[in-house]
C-alpha positions, -999 to +999 in steps of 0.1 A: -608+544-234-603+514-210-591+538-183-593+527-147-625+536-127-618+557-096-619+537-064-647+543-039-639+568-012-626+552+018-619+519+001-586+503+007-564+490-021-574+454-012-610+463-021-603+475-056-630+468-081-628+437-102-622+457-133-591+473-118-576+438-114-582+427-150-552+428-173-547+460-193-556+457-230-543+490-243-511+487-263-497+516-244-505+502-210-476+477-209-440+487-203-416+483-232-401+448-232-369+436-247-373+422-282-373+384-283-343+367-299-350+353-333-352+315-336-320+298-347-318+293-385-332+259-395-306+235-410-313+215-440-317+178-434-285+162-447-264+131-437-242+155-417-271+171-398-286+136-391-253+124-377-251+156-355-286+150-342-278+114-333-243+120-319-225+102-347-190+114-355-182+133-386-168+111-414-133+113-426-140+114-463-106+111-478-078+095-457-044+096-474-014+074-466+021+075-478+036+043-494+059+040-463+028+038-441+014+009-460+048-008-460+051-003-422+015-013-414+014-040-387-020-057-386-034-068-353-021-102-342-056-118-347-063-100-380-067-132-399-094-152-381-100-181-405-086-196-437-063-179-461-077-145-453-112-159-459-123-141-427-104-110-416-111-082-391-127-051-406-136-069-439-168-083-454-173-120-461-205-133-477-220-168-473-246-173-501-269-202-508-303-213-519-332-215-494-330-246-471-294-255-479-281-247-443-267-212-445-277-202-410-264-235-396-231-230-414-229-194-400-236-208-365-209-235-371-184-207-379-192-189-346-187-222-327-154-228-345-143-193-333-150-204-298-134-239-298-106-232-324-115-261-346-116-258-384-147-245-401-157-267-431-121-274-438-107-239-432-084-235-402-092-211-374-062-190-365-074-172-334-103-177-310-129-150-313-163-140-300-193-139-323-224-117-324-252-131-345-278-106-356-306-128-370-344-125-373-356-158-386-349-186-361-366-187-327-355-202-294-368-237-302-347-242-333-316-226-318-319-248-287-318-279-309-289-268-331-267-256-302-274-287-282-264-309-311-234-289-322-218-285-288-236-308-263-210-304-236-195-270-246-201-237-228-205-209-253-217-182-229-184-163-230-181-166-268-215-162-284-244-138-284-275-144-306-305-122-310-339-137-309-358-121-338-356-084-328-390-067-324-382-041-350-361-063-373-326-055-385-333-018-386-300-005-398-317+025-413-327+037-378-302+057-358-314+042-325-307+007-338-272+017-350-265+033-317-275+002-298-254-021-320-224+002-317-227+001-279-229-037-279-199-040-302-179-015-281-187-032-248-186-069-257-159-067-284-168-095-308-143-107-334-171-116-358-205-100-365-230-122-385-260-106-402-286-132-412-303-127-436-292-098-457-326-092-473-339-082-438-312-056-434-315-039-468-347-020-476-346-032-513-324-051-538-313-021-559-277-008-560-285+022-538-303+000-512-274-023-508-248+005-507-268+024-481-273-008-460-235-016-462-226+019-452-250+017-422-235-017-411-199-004-411-209+029-395-216+007-364-180-006-362-152+008-340-126+031-355-096+013-340-083-014-364-076-039-336-112-036-324-130-039-357-148-073-361-151-092-393-185-091-409-203-121-423-234-116-443-257-145-450-274-140-483-297-158-508-288-169-543-309-160-574-338-181-584-325-210-604-331-209-641-338-237-665-302-235-677-289-271-678-253-261-673-242-261-636-225-230-624-193-235-604-162-218-593-161-180-599-193-182-619-212-187-586-204-151-576-229-139-601-256-161-587-260-139-555-294-124-554-300-087-560-275-060-568-240-069-577-229-045-549-229-072-523-205-094-543-182-066-553-180-051-518-171-084-502-135-095-499-145-131-498-176-150-510-187-185-502-215-205-519-232-234-502-251-257-525-271-289-521-254-319-536-286-330-552-323-319-555-333-347-532-345-332-499-334-364-480-298-361-493-278-343-465-248-337-487-238-301-494-209-285-513-190-254-501-172-233-528-152-202-523-159-182-555-140-150-545-111-143-522-093-110-528-067-114-501-058-151-506-064-183-524-100-195-529-091-232-523-109-263-537-146-269-532-154-294-504-183-317-496-200-321-462-228-340-445-252-316-429-262-331-395-284-306-376-260-281-361-229-300-374-211-304-407-192-337-410-167-345-438-180-364-468-148-381-481-165-404-505-183-376-524-178-377-562-168-340-567-159-344-604-193-358-612-209-329-592-189-302-610-193-317-644-230-323-641-250-311-670-285-319-658-283-356-666-265-367-634-268-404-630-269-413-667-231-419-666-237-451-646-246-482-667-282-490-665-273-527-662-255-520-630-284-500-616-308-528-626-287-555-610-285-536-577-322-527-575-337-559-589-362-573-565-367-540-546-403-541-534-417-514-511-383-501-497-374-467-485-353-443-505-324-448-480-326-485-484-325-481-522-294-459-519-278-485-497-284-511-524-265-490-549-236-481-527-232-516-513-230-529-549-203-502-557-225-488-584-219-453-573-214-431-543-242-419-520-249-385-535-251-399-571-273-427-558-299-402-548-297-387-583-300-421-600-333-427-581-349-398-599-335-406-633-353-438-641-390-432-632-401-459-656-382-485-636-381-470-601-417-463-591-428-445-560-461-458-547-470-425-531-463-437-495-426-431-498-418-467-508-400-476-540-405-506-563-384-519-592-402-525-624-385-545-651-386-527-685-411-503-670-437-531-667 
């Protein structure tokens, strides 16, 4: 069966029939071949095999030190970058705040302080450092404005790198993203890495989401202590409740949005708050509500001016901290009436100036007062205020 047909007499080998040149189909027509090697055994997908496939190094799960090693530990000379260990190499600091308060601007101001060595919102800078800002919200137009106002004559090219919104976001869950970030950190050697905002780096707001995202962030950092940058995470605060009692001090730590993991993992946490609900009031208050390695320090007040934060020495901090939802009521109505009497079609800034010029209160409280007496201080809908005697 399937045997070759005999060649025609006198035919050369080059004139063999077509059938003779077709492949043999009989199982006995082929020579015995070596048996193929079995495929390698498939490995289960685990964190270890994922790291092997992406070239990541195996983790050291349980390093152990002797007491003498801790006692003899010599930190890098620029280990403390800012404040009383508020920002240190290899550690996590969080800057929290409600939307629109100026968190991103404050983070940029910290990067600029690292370049010029000037204090950041009252905290001294101990060593100049480069900053890498990984952000995905602000485009070139806004950053051009902020950088021009913050350092109109300064050259930051050697000190600062900022991402325009990355095309794939802050994709810390992707091995390619982590590899690219590790390479940038290794080659450029920043002293500070800023992640803004955190909710674009974590896939969710549960404990496992935050823990996984934090692990991914620190997996990108160098192993050598002297090359590890500090990490600053810009984070949102929880949605405000109707609770009339103002949170301040350490209580602000619990106002961070999402899982408690972010606050517990950080060595230091700052909270940036608006001084009043008025959107035209530029005053903000900075509070350190946690500092594991040093003193928190007193809260401080600042004027937010584009890319700058200027001191606010006349701010009534006691009134701010003791506010109970009735700010402004502590000022005598007679004093308010005397200062605003005759006000007809003036702007809010002009009304505030009336109150401060009459020494009724300070600027921030003046903004609060304007919203406390709607029966006497009437907005005509065009942004102009009118004083009405006895609500008439």
